[in-house]
C-alpha positions as CSV (number, residue, x, y, z in Angstrom):
1,M,45.7,-21.8,-4.0
2,A,44.6,-18.2,-3.6
3,K,40.9,-17.5,-2.9
4,E,39.0,-15.9,-5.8
5,F,36.0,-13.6,-6.0
6,R,33.0,-15.0,-7.7
7,Q,33.2,-14.4,-11.5
8,R,30.2,-13.1,-13.4
9,D,28.7,-15.1,-16.2
10,W,25.4,-14.4,-17.9
11,D,22.9,-15.9,-15.5
12,R,19.4,-15.3,-14.1
13,H,20.6,-12.6,-11.8
14,G,22.2,-10.6,-14.6
15,E,19.1,-11.2,-16.8
16,D,16.8,-9.9,-14.0
17,D,18.9,-6.7,-13.6
18,C,18.8,-6.3,-17.4
19,R,15.0,-6.6,-17.4
20,Q,14.6,-4.0,-14.7
21,L,16.9,-1.6,-16.7
22,V,14.8,-2.2,-19.9
23,R,11.7,-1.1,-18.0
24,L,13.4,2.1,-17.1
25,A,14.5,2.5,-20.7
26,V,11.0,2.1,-21.9
27,R,9.8,4.7,-19.5
28,E,12.5,7.1,-20.8
29,D,11.6,6.5,-24.5
30,L,7.8,6.1,-24.3
31,D,6.7,7.3,-20.9
32,R,3.2,5.9,-21.0
33,S,2.5,7.0,-24.6
34,L,3.6,5.9,-28.1
35,D,6.4,6.3,-30.6
36,W,4.4,8.8,-32.5
37,T,6.9,9.2,-35.4
38,T,6.7,5.5,-36.2
39,V,2.9,5.3,-35.7
40,I,2.4,8.1,-38.1
41,L,4.8,6.9,-40.9
42,V,4.9,3.1,-40.7
43,P,1.8,1.1,-41.5
44,R,0.9,-1.4,-38.8
45,E,1.2,-4.5,-41.0
46,T,4.7,-3.7,-42.3
47,R,7.4,-6.3,-41.7
48,G,11.1,-5.9,-42.0
49,A,14.6,-7.1,-41.1
50,A,17.8,-5.4,-40.1
51,R,21.3,-6.3,-39.1
52,I,23.2,-4.9,-36.1
53,V,26.6,-4.0,-37.5
54,A,29.9,-3.1,-35.8
55,R,31.2,0.3,-37.1
56,N,34.7,-0.3,-35.7
57,A,36.9,-3.0,-34.1
58,G,36.2,-4.3,-30.6
59,V,35.1,-7.1,-28.4
60,A,31.5,-8.2,-28.2
61,A,29.5,-8.0,-25.0
62,G,25.7,-7.9,-24.4
63,L,24.6,-10.2,-27.2
64,A,23.4,-12.7,-24.7
65,A,21.1,-10.1,-23.3
66,V,19.2,-9.3,-26.5
67,P,16.6,-12.1,-26.1
68,A,15.7,-10.8,-22.6
69,I,15.6,-7.2,-23.8
70,L,13.2,-8.1,-26.7
71,D,11.1,-10.3,-24.4
72,E,10.8,-7.5,-21.8
73,L,9.9,-5.0,-24.5
74,Q,7.1,-7.4,-25.6
75,V,7.8,-6.8,-29.3
76,D,7.1,-8.9,-32.3
77,V,10.8,-9.2,-33.2
78,A,13.0,-12.3,-33.6
79,W,16.7,-12.3,-32.9
80,Q,19.4,-14.3,-34.6
81,A,22.9,-13.9,-33.2
82,N,25.8,-14.2,-35.6
83,A,28.5,-13.7,-32.9
84,N,29.1,-14.5,-29.3
85,D,30.1,-12.4,-26.3
86,G,33.8,-12.3,-26.1
87,D,34.4,-12.5,-29.8
88,A,36.7,-10.0,-31.5
89,L,34.8,-7.8,-33.9
90,V,35.9,-6.1,-37.2
91,P,34.4,-3.0,-38.8
92,G,31.3,-3.9,-40.9
93,Q,30.7,-7.2,-39.1
94,A,27.0,-8.1,-38.5
95,V,26.7,-9.5,-35.0
96,G,23.0,-10.4,-35.4
97,R,19.8,-10.0,-37.2
98,L,16.4,-8.6,-36.1
99,A,13.3,-9.5,-38.0
100,G,9.6,-8.8,-37.4
101,A,7.1,-6.0,-37.2
102,A,8.7,-2.8,-38.6
103,R,7.0,-0.6,-35.9
104,D,8.5,-2.8,-33.1
105,L,11.9,-2.8,-34.7
106,L,12.0,1.0,-34.9
107,T,10.7,1.6,-31.4
108,S,13.1,-0.9,-29.8
109,E,16.2,0.0,-31.9
110,R,17.8,2.5,-29.5
111,I,17.2,0.5,-26.4
112,V,18.9,-2.6,-27.9
113,L,21.8,-0.5,-29.3
114,N,22.3,1.3,-26.0
115,F,22.8,-1.9,-24.1
116,L,25.2,-3.3,-26.8
117,N,27.1,-0.1,-27.2
118,R,27.7,0.3,-23.4
119,L,28.7,-3.3,-22.7
120,T,30.8,-3.8,-25.8
121,G,32.6,-0.6,-25.0
122,I,33.5,-2.0,-21.6
123,A,34.7,-5.3,-23.1
124,T,36.7,-3.5,-25.8
125,M,38.5,-1.3,-23.3
126,T,39.1,-4.2,-21.0
127,R,40.7,-6.3,-23.7
128,R,43.1,-3.5,-24.4
129,Y,44.2,-3.4,-20.8
130,V,44.4,-7.2,-20.6
131,D,46.6,-7.3,-23.7
132,A,48.9,-4.6,-22.2
133,I,49.9,-6.8,-19.2
134,A,50.0,-10.2,-21.1
135,G,53.0,-12.3,-20.0
136,T,53.6,-10.5,-16.7
137,G,51.7,-12.9,-14.4
138,A,49.5,-10.0,-13.0
139,R,45.8,-10.4,-13.2
140,L,43.4,-7.5,-14.0
141,Y,40.3,-6.8,-12.0
142,D,37.4,-4.4,-12.1
143,T,35.9,-2.4,-9.1
144,R,32.6,-1.3,-7.8
145,K,32.9,2.0,-9.8
146,T,29.9,1.1,-12.0
147,A,26.8,2.9,-13.1
148,P,24.0,2.3,-10.5
149,G,21.9,-0.6,-11.5
150,W,24.3,-1.8,-14.2
151,R,26.9,-3.6,-12.0
152,R,26.2,-7.2,-12.9
153,L,26.0,-6.4,-16.6
154,E,29.2,-4.2,-16.5
155,K,31.1,-6.9,-14.6
156,Y,29.9,-9.5,-17.1
157,A,31.2,-7.2,-19.9
158,V,34.6,-7.0,-18.1
159,R,34.7,-10.8,-18.1
160,C,33.9,-10.8,-21.9
161,G,36.9,-8.6,-22.3
162,G,39.2,-11.1,-20.6
163,A,39.7,-9.6,-17.1
164,R,38.4,-10.8,-13.7
165,N,35.8,-9.5,-11.3
166,H,36.5,-8.1,-7.9
167,R,33.8,-8.4,-5.3
168,L,30.2,-7.7,-6.6
169,G,29.1,-5.7,-3.6
170,L,29.5,-5.1,0.1
171,F,27.9,-8.5,0.9
172,D,30.3,-11.0,-0.6
173,A,33.7,-10.1,0.8
174,V,35.4,-8.2,3.6
175,L,37.4,-5.3,2.3
176,I,38.9,-3.2,5.2
177,K,39.7,0.3,3.9
178,D,41.4,3.3,5.5
179,N,38.0,4.8,6.4
180,H,37.0,1.7,8.3
181,L,40.2,1.9,10.4
182,A,39.8,5.6,11.0
183,F,36.2,5.4,12.1
184,A,37.1,2.6,14.5
185,G,39.5,4.9,16.3
186,A,42.8,4.3,14.4
187,L,42.4,0.5,14.7
188,P,45.7,-1.2,13.8
189,P,45.4,-3.0,10.5
190,A,46.5,-6.4,11.8
191,E,43.9,-6.2,14.6
192,A,41.2,-5.4,12.0
193,V,42.1,-8.5,10.0
194,R,42.1,-10.7,13.1
195,Q,38.6,-9.3,14.1
196,A,37.3,-9.9,10.6
197,K,38.5,-13.5,10.4
198,Q,37.3,-14.3,13.9
199,H,33.8,-12.8,13.2
200,L,33.5,-14.8,10.0
201,A,34.5,-18.0,11.7
202,E,32.2,-17.6,14.7
203,H,29.2,-15.8,13.1
204,G,29.3,-16.2,9.3
205,D,26.8,-18.4,7.6
206,A,27.8,-21.0,5.0
207,G,27.7,-18.4,2.3
208,I,30.2,-15.9,3.9
209,R,32.2,-17.9,6.4
210,D,35.0,-18.5,3.9
211,A,34.8,-15.1,2.3
212,I,37.9,-13.2,1.2
213,V,39.4,-10.9,3.8
214,E,41.2,-8.0,2.1
215,I,42.7,-5.0,3.7
216,E,44.0,-1.7,2.2
217,V,47.3,-0.2,3.3
218,D,48.9,3.1,2.4
219,T,52.5,2.4,3.5
220,L,55.1,-0.3,3.5
221,E,55.2,-0.1,7.3
222,Q,51.5,-1.0,7.4
223,L,52.2,-3.9,5.0
224,R,54.9,-5.3,7.3
225,E,52.5,-5.1,10.3
226,V,49.5,-6.7,8.6
227,L,51.1,-9.6,6.8
228,P,51.5,-11.9,9.9
229,A,47.7,-11.6,10.5
230,G,47.1,-13.6,7.3
231,P,44.7,-11.6,5.2
232,D,43.9,-13.2,1.8
233,I,44.8,-10.0,-0.1
234,V,46.5,-6.8,0.8
235,L,45.5,-3.8,-1.4
236,L,48.4,-1.4,-1.9
237,D,46.8,2.0,-2.5
238,N,48.5,4.6,-4.7
239,M,52.0,3.2,-4.4
240,T,54.7,3.9,-7.0
241,P,56.3,1.1,-9.0
242,A,59.4,1.3,-6.8
243,Q,57.2,0.8,-3.7
244,L,55.4,-2.1,-5.3
245,I,58.7,-3.8,-6.0
246,E,59.6,-3.4,-2.4
247,A,56.2,-4.6,-1.2
248,V,56.5,-7.8,-3.2
249,A,59.9,-8.5,-1.6
250,I,58.4,-7.8,1.9
251,R,55.5,-10.1,1.2
252,N,57.7,-12.9,-0.1
253,A,59.8,-12.8,3.0
254,I,57.0,-12.6,5.6
255,A,53.9,-14.3,4.1
256,P,54.3,-15.6,0.5
257,A,50.7,-17.0,0.4
258,V,49.2,-13.5,0.7
259,E,48.3,-11.9,-2.6
260,L,49.1,-8.2,-3.3
261,E,46.8,-5.9,-5.3
262,A,47.8,-2.6,-6.8
263,S,45.0,-0.1,-6.9
264,G,44.4,3.7,-7.0
265,G,45.0,5.9,-10.0
266,I,45.9,3.0,-12.4
267,Q,46.4,4.5,-15.8
268,F,46.9,2.7,-19.1
269,A,50.2,4.5,-19.7
270,T,51.7,3.0,-16.6
271,L,49.8,-0.3,-16.5
272,R,52.6,-2.5,-17.9
273,T,55.1,-1.0,-15.5
274,V,52.9,-1.8,-12.5
275,A,52.3,-5.3,-13.8
276,E,56.1,-5.9,-14.1
277,T,56.7,-5.2,-10.4
278,G,55.7,-8.8,-9.5
279,I,52.3,-7.8,-8.2
280,D,49.5,-10.4,-8.3
281,R,46.5,-8.3,-9.0
282,I,45.7,-4.9,-10.5
283,S,42.3,-3.3,-10.0
284,A,41.2,-0.5,-12.3
285,G,38.0,1.4,-12.0
286,A,38.6,2.8,-15.5
287,L,37.4,-0.4,-17.0
288,T,33.8,0.5,-16.2
289,H,33.7,4.2,-15.3
290,S,35.8,5.5,-18.3
291,A,34.9,3.1,-21.1
292,V,33.8,4.7,-24.3
293,A,30.6,3.4,-25.9
294,F,31.1,1.1,-28.9
295,D,29.5,2.1,-32.2
296,F,26.9,-0.3,-33.4
297,G,24.4,0.6,-36.1
298,L,21.2,-0.9,-37.3
299,D,21.1,-1.4,-41.1
300,W,17.9,-2.3,-42.8
301,E,18.0,-5.3,-45.2
302,T,16.7,-4.3,-48.6
């Protein structure tokens, strides 16, 4: 069975990242001062409740983060979720309810919505991509092309959308790219794979010894050369569908256990064509770097 990267669920690591991002968001909105509009217009003792409502169709992500966001904000606001991350959303659907001090609700509104809008936008775009390759056998992965500080949360949103996570960072897999080979003095790809596997076997601790070894190739000639070295995955960079079909045939003849990943310039318009080449994996940076924010609104209950 092929090795797999660790998949991101909502856990203490994601929550910790979320809390750090909330602290930055508070600094942006309040600096070390107050929400003067709310202080001036809303009496301290006023209570209220509001629903967070989807304005269009999509896939929910980030709802699991709301309790941590409110806790980090230290506000007198209770959260009741009416949907779960990964759920399909329809326009007008209330995904949750906030109730508490009206001042706190108004001051925290934009921070909560910004998290939900960004993460749900990623999950929604991801689901569109996943649906486009359904039935082909190809699996869709994200990349490290994420907003700084947001990677765990964005990769969690990709999972909510139904795709899979590629490596989280530089620490949890070996991915030999063309720049590594060039810097090493035009090191042959097969030799780079052998060095990586030997180093992991001899020097890797328990957490990295069995890590995935992946290598990027630009040509079919490089693919033929590297397959006998036994990488776990070969990344086929910027190859045409015709080249991908040939790459699958070469892999099947030389090293059927090695998985092939198509990457580089993956566009939605050609996604299905790439998936139908017989490739195992497709990685698309667009899932995180080009997702459009979802539209949630906060509607007061009357």
